[in-house]
C-alpha positions as CSV (number, residue, x, y, z in Angstrom):
1,M,78.9,-20.5,-216.6
2,E,76.1,-18.8,-214.5
3,D,73.3,-20.6,-216.4
4,D,75.1,-23.9,-215.6
5,L,75.3,-23.1,-211.9
6,V,71.6,-22.2,-211.8
7,Q,70.7,-25.4,-213.6
8,R,72.9,-27.5,-211.2
9,I,71.2,-25.8,-208.2
10,A,67.7,-26.2,-209.6
11,S,68.2,-29.9,-210.3
12,N,69.8,-30.7,-206.9
13,P,67.5,-32.9,-204.8
14,Q,68.5,-31.1,-201.6
15,Y,67.4,-27.8,-203.2
16,Q,64.0,-29.3,-204.1
17,Q,63.8,-30.5,-200.5
18,L,64.7,-27.0,-199.1
19,K,62.2,-25.3,-201.4
20,A,59.4,-27.7,-200.5
21,K,60.1,-27.4,-196.7
22,R,60.4,-23.7,-196.7
23,T,57.2,-23.2,-198.8
24,R,55.2,-25.6,-196.7
25,F,56.4,-24.0,-193.4
26,G,55.6,-20.5,-194.7
27,W,52.1,-21.5,-195.7
28,W,51.4,-23.0,-192.3
29,L,52.6,-19.9,-190.5
30,T,50.6,-17.7,-192.9
31,L,47.5,-19.7,-192.2
32,A,48.1,-19.5,-188.4
33,M,48.5,-15.7,-188.6
34,M,45.5,-15.3,-190.8
35,V,43.3,-17.3,-188.4
36,V,44.5,-15.3,-185.4
37,Y,44.3,-11.9,-187.0
38,Y,41.0,-12.4,-188.9
39,G,39.6,-14.1,-185.8
40,F,40.3,-11.0,-183.8
41,I,38.8,-8.8,-186.6
42,L,35.7,-10.9,-186.7
43,L,35.3,-10.6,-183.0
44,V,35.6,-6.8,-183.3
45,A,33.0,-6.8,-186.1
46,F,30.5,-9.2,-184.7
47,N,30.9,-9.6,-181.0
48,K,31.7,-6.1,-179.5
49,A,29.7,-7.0,-176.4
50,F,32.2,-9.8,-175.5
51,L,35.2,-7.6,-176.2
52,S,33.9,-4.7,-174.2
53,Q,33.3,-6.7,-171.0
54,R,35.3,-5.3,-168.1
55,L,37.9,-7.3,-166.3
56,G,37.6,-6.4,-162.7
57,D,36.7,-2.9,-161.4
58,G,39.2,-1.0,-163.7
59,V,39.1,0.1,-167.3
60,M,40.6,-3.1,-168.7
61,T,38.3,-4.9,-171.1
62,V,38.5,-8.4,-172.6
63,G,39.6,-7.0,-175.9
64,I,42.8,-5.4,-174.7
65,P,44.5,-8.7,-173.6
66,I,43.2,-10.4,-176.8
67,G,44.6,-7.7,-179.0
68,F,47.9,-7.8,-177.1
69,G,47.8,-11.6,-177.6
70,V,47.6,-11.1,-181.4
71,I,50.7,-8.9,-181.3
72,V,52.6,-11.4,-179.1
73,F,51.5,-14.3,-181.4
74,T,53.0,-12.4,-184.3
75,I,56.3,-11.9,-182.6
76,L,56.4,-15.5,-181.5
77,I,55.8,-17.0,-185.0
78,T,58.3,-14.6,-186.4
79,A,60.9,-15.8,-183.9
80,F,59.9,-19.4,-184.7
81,Y,60.5,-18.8,-188.4
82,V,63.8,-17.0,-187.8
83,K,65.0,-19.9,-185.5
84,R,64.1,-22.5,-188.1
85,A,65.6,-20.5,-191.0
86,N,68.9,-20.0,-189.1
87,T,69.2,-23.7,-188.3
88,E,67.5,-26.1,-190.6
89,F,67.2,-24.0,-193.7
90,D,70.7,-22.5,-193.5
91,D,72.1,-26.0,-193.0
92,L,70.4,-27.2,-196.1
93,S,71.6,-24.2,-198.1
94,Q,75.2,-24.8,-197.1
95,A,74.9,-28.4,-198.1
96,I,73.5,-27.4,-201.5
97,S,76.4,-24.9,-201.9
98,K,79.0,-27.5,-201.1
99,A,77.4,-30.1,-203.4
100,V,77.0,-27.7,-206.4
101,L,80.3,-25.8,-206.1
102,K,82.5,-28.9,-206.1
C-alpha cells in the first residue's frame, strides 16, 4: 500500500511541478546568498582600505553597515522563502494530497 502511494505521488504532474519550482527557487536563493556573503568576504580579504574608511567623525567604518547588511539580507531571503513556502508550495502540496488520496 505504501509503495503504491509513493508511486502515485511521484508520478503526479503537480508533484513534479512542486519539486521543480522548489528546487529552482532554492538554487536562486542559494546563489544570491553566496554572492552577498562571498562578496563581503572578498572585500574583507582584498579591500581592507575601503572597509576601514570612517563614516563621519565617530568610530563607525564602512565595513560595519555592509556587514550588518549581509545579516539583514540573510533574514530577508529567509522570510521570503518562508512566505513562498507557506503559500504557493503548501497550496501545491495540499492539491497533491487531495489528488493522490482520492
